C-alpha positions as CSV (number, residue, x, y, z in Angstrom):
1,M,-19.1,-5.6,6.2
2,S,-20.0,-2.7,8.4
3,N,-23.5,-2.4,9.6
4,T,-23.4,1.3,8.6
5,T,-23.1,0.7,4.9
6,N,-26.7,1.8,4.3
7,T,-26.2,5.0,6.1
8,K,-25.8,8.2,4.1
9,T,-22.0,8.6,3.6
10,V,-20.7,12.0,5.0
11,S,-17.0,12.7,5.2
12,L,-16.4,14.8,8.3
13,A,-13.1,16.6,8.9
14,V,-11.3,15.9,12.2
15,K,-9.1,18.9,12.8
16,T,-7.0,18.0,15.8
17,L,-5.5,14.9,17.5
18,A,-7.7,15.8,20.6
19,D,-10.8,15.5,18.4
20,L,-9.5,12.2,17.0
21,K,-8.9,11.0,20.5
22,K,-12.6,11.5,21.3
23,L,-13.4,8.7,18.7
24,E,-11.4,6.2,20.7
25,K,-14.4,4.6,22.5
26,V,-14.9,0.9,21.8
27,S,-18.5,0.2,20.6
28,S,-20.8,-1.6,23.0
29,E,-21.5,-4.1,20.2
30,A,-17.8,-5.3,20.2
31,S,-17.1,-8.7,21.8
32,E,-14.8,-9.3,24.7
33,Q,-12.2,-10.5,22.3
34,Y,-12.1,-7.1,20.5
35,V,-8.8,-5.4,20.8
36,P,-8.8,-1.6,20.3
37,I,-5.9,-0.1,18.3
38,S,-5.3,3.5,19.2
39,T,-4.7,5.7,16.1
40,T,-3.5,8.7,18.2
41,K,-1.0,6.4,20.0
42,I,0.4,5.2,16.7
43,I,0.6,8.8,15.4
44,Q,2.6,9.7,18.5
45,D,4.8,6.6,18.0
46,L,5.5,7.6,14.4
47,S,6.4,11.2,15.4
48,P,8.5,13.2,14.7
49,E,9.5,11.3,11.5
50,F,5.8,11.4,10.4
51,K,3.8,14.6,10.7
52,F,0.0,14.7,11.2
53,I,-1.6,16.4,8.2
54,S,-5.4,15.6,8.3
55,A,-8.1,13.2,9.4
56,N,-11.6,12.4,8.3
57,R,-14.5,10.5,9.8
58,V,-16.8,8.7,7.4
59,F,-20.1,8.4,9.3
60,P,-21.5,10.7,12.0
61,I,-22.5,7.6,14.0
62,S,-19.4,5.6,13.4
63,S,-15.8,5.9,14.6
64,R,-14.4,4.7,11.2
65,H,-11.7,7.2,10.1
66,E,-8.6,7.8,8.1
67,V,-5.5,9.9,8.9
68,T,-2.9,11.3,6.5
69,L,0.7,11.5,7.8
70,Q,3.6,13.1,5.9
71,H,7.2,11.8,5.8
72,G,9.4,14.2,3.8
73,N,7.6,14.4,0.4
74,D,5.7,11.2,0.9
75,Y,2.3,10.4,2.5
76,I,1.0,7.4,4.4
77,L,-2.7,6.7,5.2
78,I,-3.9,5.1,8.4
79,E,-7.4,3.6,8.4
80,N,-9.0,2.4,11.6
81,S,-12.2,2.2,13.7
82,Y,-13.4,1.3,17.2
83,D,-16.8,-0.2,16.2
84,R,-15.7,-3.2,14.0
85,S,-16.5,-1.1,10.8
86,R,-12.8,-1.1,9.7
87,S,-9.7,-3.1,10.4
88,F,-6.5,-1.2,11.0
89,R,-4.6,-0.5,7.7
90,L,-1.4,1.4,7.0
91,S,-0.6,2.3,3.3
92,F,1.5,4.5,1.1
93,L,-0.6,7.1,-0.6
94,S,0.5,8.1,-4.1
95,N,-1.7,10.0,-6.5
96,G,-4.8,8.7,-4.7
97,V,-3.6,5.1,-5.0
98,L,-2.8,3.1,-1.9
99,I,0.1,0.7,-1.7
100,P,0.0,-1.6,1.4
101,L,2.9,-1.2,3.9
102,D,2.8,-4.8,5.2
103,L,0.0,-3.7,7.5
104,E,-2.8,-3.9,4.9
105,K,-5.4,-5.4,7.2
106,V,-4.9,-5.9,11.0
107,V,-8.1,-7.3,12.6
108,H,-8.9,-6.2,16.1
109,R,-8.2,-9.6,17.7
110,G,-5.3,-11.6,19.1
111,E,-1.8,-10.9,20.2
112,F,-0.7,-9.2,17.0
113,A,-3.4,-6.5,17.5
114,K,-2.5,-6.2,21.2
115,N,1.2,-5.6,20.5
116,L,0.8,-3.5,17.3
117,E,1.2,-0.1,19.0
118,Q,4.4,-1.1,20.7
119,D,5.7,-3.0,17.6
120,I,5.3,0.1,15.5
121,L,7.2,2.2,18.0
122,V,10.1,-0.2,18.2
123,N,10.1,-0.9,14.5
124,K,9.6,2.6,13.1
125,D,12.6,2.2,10.9
126,K,10.9,-0.8,9.3
127,V,7.8,1.3,8.5
128,I,10.1,3.8,6.8
129,E,11.7,0.9,4.9
130,A,8.3,-0.4,3.8
131,L,7.5,3.1,2.6
132,H,10.6,3.2,0.4
133,N,9.7,-0.3,-0.9
134,A,6.2,0.9,-1.8
135,K,7.7,3.8,-3.7
136,T,9.7,1.2,-5.6
137,V,6.4,-0.6,-6.5
138,V,5.0,2.7,-7.9
139,T,8.2,3.2,-9.9
140,T,8.0,-0.3,-11.3
141,L,4.3,0.0,-12.2
142,K,5.1,3.4,-13.9
143,N,7.8,1.6,-16.0
144,S,5.6,-1.3,-16.9
145,P,3.9,-0.8,-20.3
146,I,0.2,-1.7,-20.2
147,T,-1.6,-3.6,-23.0
148,D,-5.1,-3.0,-24.3
149,K,-6.2,-6.2,-22.6
150,Y,-5.1,-4.9,-19.2
151,K,-6.7,-1.5,-19.9
152,T,-10.0,-3.1,-20.6
153,E,-9.8,-5.2,-17.4
154,I,-8.8,-2.3,-15.2
155,T,-11.6,-0.2,-16.7
156,N,-14.1,-2.9,-15.9
157,I,-12.8,-3.1,-12.3
158,V,-13.0,0.7,-11.7
159,F,-16.4,1.1,-13.3
160,E,-17.7,-2.3,-12.1
161,K,-21.1,-0.9,-10.9
162,H,-21.8,0.6,-14.4
163,I,-20.5,-2.4,-16.3
164,K,-22.6,-4.9,-14.3
165,K,-25.7,-2.9,-15.3
166,G,-24.7,-3.2,-19.0
167,F,-23.8,0.5,-19.3
168,K,-21.1,1.6,-21.7
169,V,-18.5,3.8,-20.1
170,D,-16.6,6.5,-22.0
171,V,-13.4,7.9,-20.4
172,G,-12.3,10.0,-23.4
173,V,-8.7,10.1,-24.5
174,I,-7.3,8.4,-21.4
175,A,-6.9,5.1,-23.2
176,S,-4.3,6.5,-25.6
177,R,-2.6,8.9,-23.3
178,Y,-1.5,6.7,-20.4
179,E,0.7,3.8,-21.4
180,N,1.8,2.3,-18.0
181,F,0.0,0.4,-15.3
182,F,0.2,3.0,-12.6
183,D,-0.8,6.1,-14.5
184,Y,-3.6,4.4,-16.3
185,G,-5.1,2.8,-13.1
186,A,-4.6,6.0,-11.0
187,T,-6.1,8.2,-13.7
188,L,-9.1,6.0,-14.2
189,A,-9.7,6.1,-10.4
190,E,-9.4,9.9,-10.5
191,R,-12.0,10.0,-13.3
192,L,-14.4,7.9,-11.3
193,I,-13.9,10.0,-8.2
194,D,-14.3,13.4,-10.0
195,G,-17.2,12.1,-12.1
196,A,-15.1,13.0,-15.2
197,Y,-16.6,10.3,-17.5
198,Y,-19.7,9.6,-19.5
199,Y,-21.8,6.4,-19.6
200,E,-24.6,5.3,-21.8
201,N,-27.5,3.8,-19.7
202,D,-29.8,0.9,-20.6
203,K,-32.1,3.4,-22.4
204,G,-29.3,4.6,-24.7
205,K,-29.1,8.0,-23.0
206,L,-25.6,9.5,-22.4
207,R,-25.1,10.6,-18.8
208,R,-22.2,12.3,-17.1
209,G,-20.7,10.6,-14.1
210,R,-21.3,11.8,-10.5
211,K,-18.5,13.0,-8.3
212,I,-17.8,10.8,-5.3
213,K,-17.8,12.8,-2.1
214,S,-16.9,10.0,0.3
215,R,-13.2,9.5,0.8
216,F,-13.9,5.9,1.7
217,L,-15.7,5.2,-1.5
218,Q,-12.7,6.7,-3.3
219,L,-10.4,4.3,-1.4
220,E,-12.6,1.4,-2.3
221,A,-12.1,2.2,-6.0
222,V,-8.4,2.5,-5.9
223,N,-8.0,-0.5,-3.6
224,K,-9.7,-2.6,-6.3
225,V,-7.1,-1.5,-8.8
226,I,-4.2,-2.3,-6.5
227,K,-5.6,-5.7,-5.6
228,Y,-5.9,-6.5,-9.3
229,L,-2.3,-5.3,-10.0
230,K,-1.1,-7.3,-7.0
231,D,-2.8,-10.4,-8.2
232,N,-1.6,-10.0,-11.8
233,N,1.9,-8.6,-11.0
234,P,2.8,-10.4,-7.7
235,A,6.6,-10.0,-8.3
236,V,6.3,-6.2,-8.0
237,F,4.9,-6.4,-4.5
238,I,7.5,-8.8,-3.0
């Protein structure tokens, strides 16, 4: 876990690649074995097939960041840092839900990390292939009917913090409107992010949810859903 987790979370826009480059300074707290992975170099390697759209930094005192790239009508998300607060990740971004692109978690150590930038440049076509495979996962999940059992379990995952406190969560008519795995999970995550739900606290008072401003807390929510779907529907992710 990052040692910045107790810091107030503030999402800061990084407008240009030059500004993103300024984050690429390895923390003094990193060990000699730490291998930096340059986000800007990977963006350059994926160009021109992938176009830089936006970037955000999660903490003012951390280099942890995310970058959105566009390929046609599709989007991928790069997550990275230079202070051990985030491993490198590359994912397909669909309706706020992340599907891993075979680079779900690359730690900043060893030969794999050292060669990653060059490997991505040489194997750009495989990144595009992985993107198409991820789109197939989304299609499969959209075509997979969801049972009440799975709806309950996904709801408990998304609203885990509330459920653990014994709060009752009300997400309105979503339970009857979305009948496949992807739409149900994605919509629940959106409700959590937008604060578009109600919960009854331990004193029996009905409260409206709070909107999540941090993009990284949003990702945490949707990543839990994808992990659950991956664990329970492994064939879809092969």
